[in-house]
Backbone bond lengths (Angstrom), bond angles and torsions (degrees), N, CA, C in turn:
res aa  C-N    CA-C-N  psi(-1)  N-CA   C-N-CA  omega(-1)  CA-C   N-CA-C  phi
1 X - - - 1.459 - - 1.538 107.47 -
2 X 1.305 114.91 134.14 1.458 117.90 175.64 1.535 107.07 -120.74
3 X 1.268 116.08 129.32 1.543 120.85 176.40 1.503 106.48 -115.12
4 X 1.351 114.63 135.13 1.428 120.79 -170.51 1.573 109.75 -136.99
5 X 1.301 113.46 140.52 1.462 118.31 174.57 1.510 105.12 -113.23
6 X 1.313 118.68 122.18 1.388 124.33 177.35 1.553 106.82 -103.72
7 X 1.379 114.28 119.66 1.449 121.78 -162.32 1.563 108.19 -121.51
8 X 1.294 114.72 142.13 1.451 117.32 175.42 1.531 108.13 167.42
9 X 1.367 117.38 163.37 1.415 122.31 179.80 1.564 110.09 -65.18
10 X 1.355 116.88 169.57 1.419 120.20 174.71 1.532 108.94 -59.13
11 X 1.305 116.68 134.25 1.494 118.02 179.94 1.521 115.33 87.03
12 X 1.317 115.92 3.19 1.406 120.33 -173.81 1.610 113.20 -74.30
13 X 1.308 113.68 -20.30 1.516 118.93 179.01 1.518 107.01 111.80
14 X 1.250 123.05 21.05 1.474 125.44 -176.88 1.574 107.55 -65.51
15 X 1.355 114.46 -47.50 1.385 118.95 -177.55 1.550 114.11 -62.97
16 X 1.329 113.62 -41.71 1.549 122.62 177.39 1.468 108.48 -59.98
17 X 1.361 117.80 -54.04 1.453 122.74 -178.02 1.516 112.22 -65.51
18 X 1.333 113.05 -37.40 1.519 114.50 179.01 1.489 112.63 -57.06
19 X 1.348 116.07 -42.86 1.498 122.19 -177.03 1.544 110.60 -58.63
20 X 1.368 112.55 -41.99 1.469 116.23 -177.08 1.564 109.85 -75.04
21 X 1.281 119.86 -35.56 1.418 123.61 177.64 1.482 111.97 -65.19
22 X 1.336 116.65 -38.24 1.521 122.53 -178.31 1.500 107.70 -65.57
23 X 1.336 114.48 -43.18 1.493 122.28 -176.34 1.586 106.58 -62.74
24 X 1.353 117.51 -46.23 1.465 122.47 -169.21 1.592 106.90 -78.34
25 X 1.325 119.29 -43.12 1.537 120.76 -170.93 1.530 112.70 -104.10
26 X 1.290 118.04 -14.76 1.418 118.74 -176.27 1.557 116.27 75.50
27 X 1.278 113.07 23.36 1.481 119.29 178.71 1.579 110.51 -62.60
28 X 1.273 116.41 151.23 1.463 124.05 169.72 1.576 102.57 -90.77
29 X 1.353 113.80 119.34 1.391 119.23 -171.64 1.564 107.52 -87.79
30 X 1.319 116.02 132.26 1.430 119.79 -178.97 1.589 103.73 -128.64
31 X 1.294 114.05 103.74 1.490 119.57 178.57 1.536 106.14 -115.22
32 X 1.333 110.79 119.98 1.460 115.04 177.48 1.577 111.14 -59.60
33 X 1.260 114.55 -40.67 1.475 116.74 178.40 1.486 112.56 -58.64
34 X 1.348 116.99 -41.84 1.474 120.08 -179.85 1.573 108.68 -69.22
35 X 1.354 115.24 -37.69 1.528 117.46 -179.89 1.515 106.99 -67.08
36 X 1.275 120.48 -41.02 1.417 121.76 178.43 1.488 114.82 -61.52
37 X 1.385 114.39 -46.07 1.462 120.00 179.65 1.513 108.29 -67.09
38 X 1.376 122.69 -35.95 1.450 121.81 178.35 1.585 110.17 -61.13
39 X 1.277 110.54 -53.90 1.499 118.80 -179.35 1.528 112.05 -54.59
40 X 1.425 116.16 -43.96 1.440 117.74 -178.80 1.541 110.20 -70.03
41 X 1.358 118.23 -42.62 1.427 121.58 -179.26 1.499 112.21 -60.85
42 X 1.328 116.07 -37.81 1.488 120.55 -176.33 1.655 109.33 -90.54
43 X 1.310 112.66 2.36 1.481 115.43 173.70 1.499 113.88 55.47
44 X 1.317 119.93 40.47 1.399 123.55 176.91 1.571 106.34 -76.83
45 X 1.322 115.95 163.55 1.492 118.49 175.55 1.465 113.67 -54.01
46 X 1.334 116.61 -42.53 1.429 119.68 172.27 1.503 116.39 -62.19
47 X 1.326 113.63 -42.13 1.459 122.91 175.88 1.489 111.84 -57.69
48 X 1.249 120.42 -40.18 1.462 122.91 178.54 1.565 111.46 -62.14
49 X 1.369 112.71 -42.66 1.469 118.55 179.17 1.559 108.51 -66.75
50 X 1.304 115.28 -45.85 1.439 121.04 -176.95 1.536 111.24 -64.50
51 X 1.330 117.53 -40.62 1.425 123.45 -178.52 1.575 110.25 -59.92
52 X 1.277 118.61 -46.54 1.409 123.73 176.62 1.500 111.56 -56.71
53 X 1.332 114.94 -46.33 1.525 118.83 -177.11 1.516 107.46 -68.36
54 X 1.341 119.19 -47.24 1.509 122.75 -174.03 1.512 107.07 -66.35
55 X 1.304 121.43 -40.61 1.444 120.73 177.16 1.487 118.96 -59.68
56 X 1.343 113.18 -25.45 1.449 118.00 172.71 1.538 112.98 -84.29
57 X 1.325 119.11 -4.96 1.431 123.89 -177.93 1.516 116.66 84.36
58 X 1.292 115.65 -2.20 1.472 121.36 -177.51 1.541 110.69 -80.15
59 X 1.274 115.72 163.69 1.490 121.35 175.59 1.453 108.02 -80.06
60 X 1.369 115.58 148.06 1.475 119.88 175.27 1.493 108.28 -74.23
61 X 1.404 118.14 137.85 1.420 119.77 -178.80 1.537 113.67 -57.36
62 X 1.330 114.06 148.26 1.491 123.65 179.63 1.503 115.67 -44.29
63 X 1.378 115.62 -48.18 1.409 118.09 -173.95 1.527 114.30 -66.20
64 X 1.269 114.77 -34.46 1.504 118.33 176.99 1.518 108.67 -69.17
65 X 1.321 117.87 -47.11 1.451 123.97 -176.79 1.535 110.50 -61.18
66 X 1.310 115.54 -46.26 1.480 120.52 -177.95 1.509 109.79 -67.20
67 X 1.237 118.88 -41.33 1.517 121.68 178.46 1.504 110.04 -59.88
68 X 1.321 117.29 -40.25 1.463 122.04 -177.27 1.587 107.70 -70.02
69 X 1.333 115.64 -41.89 1.483 116.22 178.58 1.486 114.24 -66.71
70 X 1.378 118.39 -36.44 1.451 116.99 179.52 1.481 107.59 -67.23
71 X 1.260 121.80 -35.93 1.429 123.67 177.93 1.504 113.63 -61.01
72 X 1.348 117.34 -40.13 1.450 123.52 -179.87 1.596 107.60 -73.50
73 X 1.314 120.47 -37.59 1.452 118.99 178.32 1.501 113.62 -70.37
74 X 1.336 116.43 -33.71 1.414 120.33 176.59 1.515 113.49 -69.24
75 X 1.309 117.34 -25.11 1.441 121.83 176.58 1.515 115.83 -74.16
76 X 1.326 116.59 -10.79 1.412 123.23 -173.43 1.528 112.96 -130.08
77 X 1.398 115.94 59.49 1.454 118.83 -176.83 1.500 115.63 -67.52
78 X 1.319 120.48 -17.26 1.440 123.96 179.64 1.492 114.28 -100.61
79 X 1.347 116.87 13.11 1.469 122.13 -177.32 1.531 113.52 -56.98
80 X 1.319 118.88 141.61 1.424 123.96 173.00 1.572 111.02 -74.08
81 X 1.300 114.35 -18.18 1.455 122.94 177.81 1.507 108.67 161.70
82 X 1.383 113.76 163.90 1.415 120.99 -179.51 1.490 111.60 -115.00
83 X 1.277 114.79 144.23 1.503 122.03 174.52 1.537 107.46 -117.14
84 X 1.302 114.05 110.68 1.485 119.10 178.78 1.511 108.93 -92.88
85 X 1.277 115.10 127.93 1.494 125.00 -174.50 1.466 105.96 -125.92
86 X 1.375 116.75 111.17 1.414 120.32 176.48 1.548 112.59 91.52
87 X 1.285 114.61 11.15 1.480 122.22 -177.96 1.495 107.66 -152.85
88 X 1.361 119.42 136.84 1.499 129.20 2.46 1.564 110.73 -81.41
89 X 1.278 113.59 154.43 1.479 124.03 176.10 1.479 113.40 -109.22
90 X 1.315 119.37 -14.55 1.451 121.19 175.69 1.500 107.68 -135.02
91 X 1.357 114.65 162.45 1.478 119.37 179.20 1.522 110.00 -63.25
92 X 1.335 117.67 -39.55 1.506 116.26 176.97 1.523 111.00 -61.02
93 X 1.325 120.07 -35.25 1.471 121.91 178.19 1.499 109.35 -66.13
94 X 1.355 116.42 -43.51 1.486 124.00 176.82 1.480 110.00 -53.82
95 X 1.340 115.80 -51.91 1.486 123.48 -177.14 1.590 107.21 -62.01
96 X 1.310 116.49 -42.12 1.498 120.35 -174.46 1.571 104.57 -69.43
97 X 1.330 120.54 -39.35 1.437 121.57 -178.61 1.568 107.77 -66.28
98 X 1.321 116.62 -47.66 1.488 119.18 177.10 1.425 113.19 -53.57
99 X 1.361 117.58 -45.31 1.478 122.80 -179.50 1.541 112.05 -65.79
100 X 1.295 117.22 -40.71 1.421 123.21 -178.93 1.543 109.70 -64.73
101 X 1.414 114.53 -48.71 1.402 119.57 179.28 1.602 112.63 -60.06
102 X 1.299 114.13 -41.44 1.514 122.45 -176.98 1.546 105.47 -65.94
103 X 1.328 117.55 -42.08 1.527 118.75 178.68 1.439 111.21 -63.92
104 X 1.353 121.84 -25.80 1.460 123.87 175.96 1.503 115.09 -99.23
105 X 1.395 114.01 18.40 1.530 119.56 172.04 1.449 108.49 74.22
106 X 1.286 121.92 28.52 1.499 119.90 177.15 1.571 107.30 -137.36
107 X 1.339 112.75 -165.66 1.482 123.27 177.86 1.485 111.13 -163.08
108 X 1.280 113.42 170.34 1.423 119.84 170.56 1.546 102.58 -89.72
109 X 1.386 116.02 121.63 1.405 125.64 -173.76 1.551 112.85 -88.12
110 X 1.369 114.16 -42.33 1.485 118.28 -177.62 1.538 107.55 -137.48
111 X 1.325 112.08 139.47 1.479 117.22 166.82 1.551 105.66 -121.41
112 X 1.288 113.95 121.55 1.437 123.34 -178.03 1.424 111.71 -113.78
113 X 1.304 116.34 115.93 1.499 119.98 -178.95 1.518 109.17 -99.34
114 X 1.295 116.58 126.76 1.500 120.09 175.91 1.567 105.47 -88.72
115 X 1.318 112.92 121.03 1.442 124.00 -178.00 1.478 111.09 -83.96
116 X 1.308 118.62 104.69 1.452 121.24 -178.71 1.500 108.03 -139.62
117 X 1.367 118.39 134.89 1.501 120.21 -175.64 1.512 107.38 -75.49
118 X 1.355 113.37 162.04 1.444 120.30 177.42 1.542 110.55 -60.09
119 X 1.342 116.52 -40.62 1.463 119.07 -178.70 1.525 109.84 -60.41
120 X 1.338 119.67 -45.81 1.453 123.93 178.90 1.502 111.06 -59.29
121 X 1.344 114.74 -44.91 1.456 122.40 -179.46 1.555 110.14 -55.47
122 X 1.273 114.24 -50.87 1.547 121.02 177.32 1.484 110.12 -58.03
123 X 1.261 119.81 -44.55 1.512 122.17 -179.34 1.548 109.72 -60.75
124 X 1.406 112.34 -46.34 1.523 114.39 -177.86 1.460 112.24 -67.94
125 X 1.283 118.60 -36.73 1.492 121.39 -175.63 1.562 107.95 -74.79
126 X 1.276 118.73 -33.56 1.499 118.32 175.32 1.577 108.62 -61.81
127 X 1.228 113.89 -45.65 1.532 115.95 175.46 1.489 116.08 -61.72
128 X 1.384 114.33 -43.43 1.464 119.55 175.05 1.483 113.27 -62.87
129 X 1.335 118.11 -36.00 1.472 119.60 179.92 1.516 110.64 -61.49
130 X 1.326 117.94 -39.26 1.458 121.18 -176.24 1.567 107.38 -72.85
131 X 1.311 121.58 -31.97 1.434 126.11 -179.86 1.576 111.69 -77.05
132 X 1.346 116.06 -57.22 1.454 124.79 -168.53 1.501 111.90 -92.80
133 X 1.319 115.87 -28.13 1.480 120.21 -173.29 1.575 114.15 51.12
134 X 1.347 111.97 48.06 1.433 120.38 178.37 1.473 110.17 -75.47
135 X 1.407 119.14 135.41 1.422 122.09 179.19 1.428 115.71 -58.92
136 X 1.358 115.35 -34.45 1.465 122.25 -175.95 1.566 112.57 -78.56
137 X 1.275 114.60 1.74 1.520 119.87 -179.67 1.526 108.78 -106.40
138 X 1.389 118.93 3.00 1.474 117.64 174.09 1.507 111.34 -59.95
139 X 1.302 120.91 151.64 1.460 125.41 -170.80 1.567 110.36 -53.38
140 X 1.271 117.62 -53.70 1.460 120.33 -170.37 1.594 108.42 -65.33
141 X 1.338 114.27 -43.42 1.497 118.62 -179.48 1.535 110.90 -66.78
142 X 1.349 113.96 -37.75 1.459 121.65 -178.73 1.513 109.05 -62.49
143 X 1.407 114.36 -45.42 1.482 117.14 178.66 1.504 111.55 -59.59
144 X 1.265 118.70 -40.15 1.528 122.47 178.50 1.537 106.91 -60.24
145 X 1.342 116.82 -51.01 1.426 122.21 -173.81 1.528 112.83 -62.33
146 X 1.395 116.06 -40.35 1.431 119.93 179.76 1.569 110.92 -68.47
147 X 1.321 114.26 -41.64 1.405 119.09 178.05 1.480 113.04 -65.96
148 X 1.338 120.15 -37.34 1.491 124.73 169.78 1.462 113.45 -56.60
149 X 1.349 114.08 -44.14 1.452 116.51 -178.07 1.512 112.25 -66.66
150 X 1.317 115.33 -51.38 1.493 120.92 -173.97 1.500 114.00 -72.85
151 X 1.338 117.97 -18.48 1.459 118.73 -176.84 1.467 111.11 -109.43
152 X 1.348 119.53 -23.52 1.458 121.39 -175.76 1.477 114.42 -123.15
153 X 1.421 115.57 -59.70 1.499 122.01 -175.64 1.485 113.12 -56.31
154 X 1.270 116.88 -37.42 1.532 118.30 -175.86 1.537 112.02 -62.69
155 X 1.368 117.63 -16.51 1.453 120.03 177.16 1.511 113.76 -70.82
156 X 1.291 117.33 -7.28 1.495 120.20 176.30 1.514 109.94 -73.39
157 X 1.377 115.39 -27.82 1.472 116.56 -175.04 1.561 113.86 -59.09
158 X 1.357 122.27 -41.37 1.365 123.49 175.79 1.505 118.08 -56.95
159 X 1.380 113.99 -30.51 1.506 124.10 178.77 1.560 106.13 -60.78
160 X 1.318 117.19 -47.01 1.436 119.61 -175.53 1.542 110.51 -84.23
161 X 1.363 117.80 -26.10 1.443 119.32 178.06 1.550 110.17 -68.02
162 X 1.308 117.58 -34.03 1.455 119.04 177.00 1.501 112.68 -68.28
163 X 1.378 115.71 -24.76 1.420 120.03 175.38 1.518 116.93 -86.26
164 X 1.377 113.41 0.80 1.461 119.84 -177.41 1.453 117.76 69.65
165 X 1.372 116.72 22.48 1.475 121.75 -175.69 1.573 114.73 -109.69
166 X 1.319 115.08 -2.79 1.432 118.45 -177.21 1.503 114.07 -94.08
167 X 1.384 113.84 133.72 1.422 122.41 173.80 1.506 108.80 -132.32
168 X 1.288 120.59 144.35 1.406 126.22 179.30 1.544 109.67 -113.88
169 X 1.363 115.17 136.98 1.423 124.98 -175.20 1.567 104.92 -126.80
170 X 1.267 114.93 130.68 1.511 119.90 175.46 1.546 107.98 -58.89
171 X 1.310 118.85 118.68 1.445 121.97 -175.37 1.554 113.98 -94.42
172 X 1.266 115.19 5.13 1.523 121.48 179.48 1.460 108.60 -109.74
173 X 1.331 118.24 126.45 1.510 121.60 176.55 1.529 106.77 141.36
174 X 1.309 111.68 -157.29 1.461 122.34 177.67 1.567 114.98 -66.52
175 X 1.288 115.17 121.46 1.577 121.20 -178.86 1.508 108.90 -44.37
176 X 1.327 117.28 -51.66 1.448 121.24 -176.22 1.557 111.80 -62.96
177 X 1.218 118.43 -40.06 1.462 123.37 178.04 1.472 111.01 -62.36
178 X 1.286 117.18 -43.87 1.478 125.72 178.28 1.561 108.32 -61.17
179 X 1.300 112.38 -49.36 1.527 119.56 176.29 1.500 112.27 -53.00
180 X 1.415 114.77 -51.98 1.519 117.54 -178.17 1.530 109.93 -58.13
181 X 1.318 116.99 -40.58 1.481 120.74 -177.09 1.557 110.50 -62.95
182 X 1.383 111.24 -39.26 1.487 114.57 179.71 1.588 107.76 -67.87
183 X 1.300 116.40 -42.46 1.495 118.38 -179.78 1.510 113.41 -61.11
184 X 1.344 117.72 -38.50 1.401 121.88 175.20 1.562 113.48 -55.10
185 X 1.304 113.12 -39.63 1.432 117.27 -179.44 1.522 111.48 -73.77
186 X 1.355 117.70 -40.36 1.468 121.10 175.70 1.546 112.59 -60.46
187 X 1.376 116.05 -37.00 1.405 117.61 -172.98 1.450 115.03 -86.60
188 X 1.324 117.26 0.54 1.491 121.23 178.45 1.455 114.07 -58.13
């Protein structure tokens, strides 16, 4: 079993690379963004709470996010591995994920950070906004998400660097080349 965290700012290409990694390795994809959107779309009690938080552009509190992830992990006991996309976003989330994985006899094996500048992220999301019309890509919400990433979320990386599990991949360029570079790290 290989468990992987794909890390990067909004618009870094995590979703694109996740799809390719799932196809190649058979990972169970756990995207907090997808989970939040599913819960809000289906108007679950959790979704109502998440919707209010997401609509303000803020991050969903750790306890809600962690509970949702535990539920997803428990649904997939026979998984070949998990690919976490958009999680963890805080050091407490990283610590909680490490503890949860250890309690289940596993660990996070690789943390791959997609290196993309803020300028590139803004360009990509502007394009995505016209194509997908995602509510979380609206200018004001986007500004909050980008600020959150570059001032808070990025501090998760030293947590994994200290553990020797962090690798950085240039996230700008040909999608296939980026994918190959990620695969090289996974296959080490």
